[in-house]
N, C-alpha and C positions, 0 to 999 in steps of 0.2 A: 908451640906455645912457649913464650918466654916466661920464666919463673923469676919472681922477685922475692928476695928474702928481706923481710922487714924485722926490725928490732924495736920492741916497745919497752918504755921504762914503766915498771909496775911499782906500786907502793903498797906496803902491807903495814897496818898499824893496829896496835892493841885497842880493842873497843870493848870495855867491860870484861867479860870472861871469854869473848871471842876475838877473832882477828878479822879486820876489814881490809879487803884488797880491791884496788882499782887501777885503771890505766888512764892517766891524764889525757892522752892523745886520742882516746876512743870514748867519746861521751856516752854515758850509759853503761860503761863496761865496769860493773862493781860486783863483788861477791863477798863471801865470808866463810870462815871455817873455824873449827875448834882448835886448830894448831896452825903454825905457819906453813908447814908442808901441805896440809889439806887445803889451805887458802891458795897456795901456789898451783895445786892441781886444779882447783876451781877456776883460777884466773886463766889457766891454759885452755880450759873448755870454753870459758866465756869469750876469750879472744878468738878462738877457732869458730865459734858460732857467729860472732859479729862479722868476721871476714867472710864466712860462707854467705850470709845474708847480703853483704856488700857486693859480693860476686854475682849473686843471683839476680840482684836488681841493677847490675851493671854499674856499680859505683867505681870510683877510680882506684880502689884497692884490689888489684889482681895479684894475690900473693899466696905463698905456701908458708904456713906457720911452722917453724922448725923446733920451737920449744922455749922454755924459760930457764935461765941460769940462776 
C-alpha cells in the first residue's frame, strides 16, 4: 500500500473565552478548546476522523495523518 503524507493548513482563532479551530480544505472540520493547545489536539482528532471516514467510503484521500506542527 502506498502511503501519502498530507499537510493541512489549520486556523485557530479566539472566539469569546474559547478557541475555534478549523481546516479550510476539509469542509466540516471544526472544533474548539479552552486553550490553543487543546484546540490543536482536538483538530488532530477531527482530521484523523475525517480521513478515516473518507478512506472507509473510498474517497480520494488515502492518507496517513502524521500530526500538527
